[in-house]
VOGU-3710 file (C-alpha; in Angstrom, 3 decimals, decimal comma):
1> xxxxxxxxxx> 0,000/0,000/0,000  1,318/3,432/-0,913  1,899/5,780/1,976  0,172/9,115/1,864  2,473/12,050/1,301  1,635/14,886/3,660  1,896/18,310/2,088  2,815/21,260/4,286  0,646/24,039/2,939  2,045/27,534/2,925
11> xxxxxxxxxx> -0,673/28,953/5,120  1,541/30,354/7,864  1,448/34,084/7,401  3,945/34,806/10,116  4,749/38,346/9,020  1,128/39,406/9,478  0,949/37,637/12,835  4,162/39,348/13,937  2,756/42,725/12,932  -0,494/41,955/14,734
21> xxxxxxxxxx> 1,081/40,719/17,989  4,128/43,032/17,856  6,465/40,485/19,399  9,118/37,928/18,505  8,220/34,366/19,517  10,542/32,269/21,667  10,163/29,150/23,807  11,305/29,745/27,376  12,061/26,153/28,439  12,318/26,085/32,250
31> xxxxxxxxxx> 13,967/22,921/33,579  14,804/21,859/37,112  14,085/19,360/39,845  10,514/18,857/41,074  9,584/21,749/43,421  12,515/23,878/42,219  10,188/26,758/41,355  9,536/26,186/37,644  5,769/26,717/37,754  5,989/29,692/40,115
41> xxxxxxxxxx> 8,498/31,335/37,767  6,326/30,613/34,740  3,183/31,996/36,366  4,926/35,205/37,421  6,635/35,602/34,050  3,396/35,123/32,149  1,653/37,759/34,283  4,527/40,221/33,859  4,577/39,727/30,077  0,819/40,101/29,717
51> xxxxxxxxxx> 0,940/43,311/31,743  3,477/44,618/29,191  1,281/43,714/26,234  2,903/40,423/25,178  0,762/37,419/24,247  1,834/34,128/25,808  0,995/30,463/26,243  2,173/28,382/29,181  2,720/24,641/28,695  3,156/22,773/31,979
61> xxxxxxxxxx> 4,093/19,123/32,311  1,498/18,417/35,014  -1,337/19,921/32,963  -0,365/18,092/29,780  -0,292/14,801/31,681  -4,027/15,295/32,295  -4,677/15,333/28,552  -2,201/15,210/25,693  0,280/12,944/27,462  -1,960/11,116/29,957
71> xxxxxxxxxx> -1,248/7,817/28,189  2,457/8,052/29,072  4,236/6,699/32,135  7,630/7,779/33,497  9,812/5,206/31,764  12,755/6,481/29,716  10,877/5,971/26,446  7,709/7,636/27,705  9,599/10,606/29,115  11,181/11,071/25,696
81> xxxxxxxxxx> 7,776/10,897/24,017  6,398/13,354/26,581  9,102/15,889/25,723  8,730/15,249/21,980  4,971/15,905/22,013  5,337/18,939/24,238  8,051/20,455/22,042  5,931/19,898/18,928  3,047/21,754/20,588  5,397/24,579/21,587
91> xxxxxxxxxx> 6,590/24,787/17,982  3,000/25,219/16,785  2,520/28,142/19,170  5,778/29,699/17,970  4,573/29,436/14,378  1,602/31,550/15,478  4,064/34,087/16,905  3,126/33,311/20,510  5,730/33,506/23,273  5,615/30,040/24,834
101> xxxxxxxxxx> 6,649/29,264/28,400  7,415/25,579/28,971  7,859/24,000/32,402  9,165/20,448/32,192  11,635/18,603/34,399  13,251/17,277/31,184  15,835/15,576/33,331  18,584/14,842/30,815  20,668/16,742/28,321  19,401/14,304/25,683
111> xxxxxxxxxx> 15,757/15,238/26,319  16,470/18,956/26,265  18,461/18,546/23,042  15,453/16,762/21,545  13,239/19,717/22,462  15,813/22,193/21,120  16,060/20,316/17,820  12,278/20,345/17,359  11,766/23,968/18,376  14,908/25,354/16,746
121> xxxxxxxxxx> 18,077/26,565/18,430  17,434/30,254/17,799  14,043/30,170/19,553  14,875/27,756/22,390  15,833/29,585/25,587  16,838/27,089/28,259  16,321/28,392/31,783  17,658/26,368/34,687  15,764/26,714/37,972  18,740/25,770/40,124
131> xxxxxxxxxx> 17,642/24,639/43,565  19,362/22,139/45,913  17,541/18,858/46,408  17,148/19,413/50,152  15,311/22,702/49,548  13,088/21,069/46,915  12,181/18,357/49,443  11,218/21,024/52,017  9,055/22,853/49,454  7,340/19,723/48,164
141> xxxxxxxxxx> 3,667/20,261/48,997  2,657/17,272/46,812  4,856/14,913/48,902  6,376/13,479/45,724  9,774/13,036/47,365  8,304/11,344/50,418  6,325/8,943/48,253  9,369/8,247/46,066  11,499/7,402/49,096  8,859/4,876/50,195
151> xxxxxxxxxx> 8,392/3,341/46,743  5,125/5,108/45,929  6,559/7,093/43,006  9,032/5,666/40,508  11,509/7,528/38,304  11,332/10,773/40,291  14,239/13,020/39,357  16,555/13,564/42,286  15,514/10,391/44,137  15,319/7,272/41,984
161> xxxxxxxxxx> 16,014/8,888/38,616  19,005/11,096/37,776  18,735/14,785/36,939  21,453/16,212/34,702  21,780/19,973/35,215  22,134/21,963/31,986  25,778/22,573/31,126  25,255/25,844/29,279  21,767/27,206/29,994  20,699/30,474/28,434
171> xxxxxxxxxx> 19,897/31,642/31,967  20,448/30,122/35,411  18,250/31,239/38,300  19,154/30,305/41,875  15,634/29,881/43,181  16,667/28,958/46,724  18,811/32,073/47,202  16,780/34,751/45,439  13,146/35,662/45,965  10,488/34,805/43,417
181> xxxxxxxxxx> 10,276/38,474/42,435  14,046/38,742/41,977  14,167/35,604/39,818  11,213/36,793/37,752  12,847/40,171/37,228  16,133/38,539/36,160  14,264/36,397/33,659  12,174/39,302/32,397  15,212/41,552/31,973  17,016/38,893/29,928
191> xxxxxxx> 13,927/38,059/27,871  12,587/41,469/26,863  15,359/42,271/24,335  14,670/38,929/22,622  10,934/39,466/22,161  10,591/43,183/21,516  10,166/44,354/17,930
//
């Protein structure tokens, strides 16, 4: 049986979308251990950008696991598929000129490289929410670390699954040393020159 050839139609009128939204699209990919502050950073960043007239979309790993990726577990293969799907969705938002904030543990350099390759190096801004494991454990209101230590959660980064810190992130934020506002301001200050037209 012949396979269908999928044609990519030239319907993306990005110049008009850029003129309409008056912004340059990027994917802010925030990685870090569970409870390192990724979602708090994303929420504050999105609010700050919207207040300045920028249009955004936030993709969060926990939310996507309730829908798009709910069929996936936490095995190596499924974590790769989770990142692949999420990066493809982020790419679609970028093609619509939308600034996309992504919060995924994405625990290995290999997974983050996969996301970067899908999204495109020039639009992929890797942000490392750097927080010591002991602080993440103290902050953990979902008790993920406690459950992982007692066998209730498998493949949790930092406990029974390794986390590889980014070697050369676009931005590193020390979320245990600086306040949420300070980290948000650092991120905003670095980001604004990249998205302003």
